[in-house]
N, C-alpha and C positions, 0 to 999 in steps of 0.2 A: 504494500500500500504506500501511497505518497506520504512524505514527511512534512506536509504542509502544516499540520498541527502537532504540537507536542503537549505534554501535560501542562506546562505553564500557559500556553496559548488557550487551551481548553478551559482552564481555570479563569483566564481573563474574559473569555466569551461568556462564561457563566455569570460573571458580575453584572452583565447587562440584561440578564433574563428578567422578564416581567413575571412575577409569581404572586399576583394579587388574588388568586382564586384558591381558597383553602381546600375545596373539593378536589381540584386537579392535583394538588400536592398530596392529598390523602390517597387518591387512586394510584399515583406514582409510587408511593411508599408501599401500598398493598402489593403492587406488581413486583417490586423489588423483593419484598419479604416472602412472597409466595411463588416467585419465579414465573410469573405470568408474562409472556411476551407482549409488549405494547409498543406503539410507535415512540421513537425517541422524542424528547421534548423539543429538540431543534427541528426535527421533521414535522412535528405537530404544529410548531410555530409557523412554519412555511405553509402547511395545509390551511391553517386559519387565515393567513394573509391571502392565499389564493381564493378561498371561499368568499372572503370579504370583498376582494376585487371583482370577482365574477358575478356575485349575487345570484347563484343558480336557484331555479325554482324547484328542481328535483335532483336529489343526490342519492346515489346507491353506494353502500359500503359492503364489501365482502370480507367478513371477519370482524364481528363485533367485539369479541373477547369480553372485557369487563366494562365496555362503553367509554373508555378513555377518549379515543378519537371521535366517537359518536357525539359525545358532549361538546368536544372542542369544535366540531363541525356545526352542530345545531345552534350553539350560542351565537354563531356568526351568520345564520340564515335570516332572510327577510321574514316578516310576520307570517305570510301564508306559504312559505317554502317548507318542504318536507324532506326528511332523511329516511330511506328504507335501508335497513341493515340486516345482514344474514349471519346467523351463528348456529352451529350444530351442537355445541356443548351445553347441556342442561345446567350444569354447575355454573358455567360462565354466565348464562342467561339470567340465572337467579341473582347473581351479584350485579350484573349489568342493570337489571330492573331497579335494584336498590339505589344504585348510583344515579340512574336517570331520575328517579323519584326525588332524590336529594337536590338534583340540579334544577328541578322545576321546568324541565324541557320536554316532558312527556308528550305534549301535544304535537311536537315537531318530529319525534322519533318513533318509528314503528319497527319492531324486531320481528323478522321472519325466522322461525325455528326450523332447522333442518340442514341438510347438505346443500350447499350452494349449487352444486352441479345438478341437483334435482329441482331447485327452486327457480334459479335464474332463467331457464328456458320457458317458464310459465309467466314471466313478467311481460306484459304487453304494452307498456308505456315507456317512452324513451327518457333518458336522463341527460342533464346538462353537465354533470360531474360524477365520475365514478372513482372510488378508492378501492384498490385491490390489495388485500393483505391476508390471504388465505393460505392453505397448505400448498407448499411449493410444488409438489407433484401435480397439482391441479391447475397451476398458473396458465399453462398453455390453453387448455380447454376453456377455462373461465374467461381468459382474454378474448377468445374468439366470440364468445357470447357477449362480452362487454362491447366489442366493436359494433355489434348489431344494435345494442341498446343505447349507444352513445349518440347524441344529436350532433349534427354538423357544427363545427366550432366548439364542441364540448371538449372537456379535459378529462383525461384519465391519469390518475396518480397512483403509482405502484411502489410499494416498499420492498426493501431487502434485495435490490439488484446487485449490490456488491457482496452480499451474503458473508458478513464477517471478514471481508477481504478475499475470500477463497475463490470468488468468481474470476479473479485476475491472476491467479497463480496455478501452477501445475501440481505442486506438492500440497495435498489437502489431507488433514487428519481423517482417519477412517470413519469417525462418527459424522463427518460432514461431507463425505465423498459423494454419496448418492444425491443429497439435496443440492450440493454445489453443481453437480451435473445437470440437474433440472434447471437451475438458474442460468447456467451458461447457455443451454439450449434455448431457453426462453428469451434471453437477451438478444440472441441472433435473430429470432423472429420479430421481437418487438422493435428493435432499432432498424430493421429492414422493411418494416411495414409501409406499404404505399398509401395506406389510408390515414396515416398519422404523420405529423411533424414532431419528432421526438428528440429528447435529450436526457442525459443522466446527470443528476445533481449529486455531488459527493457530500451529502448531508446525512447524518445518522448512519444507517446501514445501506445508503445508496437509494435515491429516489429516481424512478423513471417517470418522466413527464411527457405526455403526448397530447397534441391538439388534433382533433379529427378534421381532415381536409374537407 
């Protein structure tokens, strides 16, 4: 990985973080303590800015987890805008619902329970913004569905495209070997897509950003 950031620089960046929402900090702490994978705060900051800039009417999230990114998206949506989010873990959904209730954003967020591969083909309305952060082995198939559901000039935001840095190297630890392979294959498809104008932003674990042509 690049040496653009070292520990001192990361600490410096942290000093400028806006952390005025106690619920967000609470969810981040829960995720750390219970090893629940969520979007990095830097990536979530970027996500919030994009949502505020675009003001999408309809947003789709694939991978609710404990509703960290769901809440950060929803609080930046316009009054009548909605977020549809898909999660298959019943345990995660229970925690997500509690966090959403605390946030007061329940009217903007609708959770679909089940496997995204089963749910997403049944969705019949298009979205202005799609956030993909699901199981890595499913990225390719979900991405193809996302392209169909994304409106023209809509944005797709995809997490983990550097995959702990292992997408960029040949020597990968055994426990990351299979998932890194999925990400490498997906990146080739995503960045060669003729339907999107794409880029990779080295924030968090690597954000893929695409605008539908």
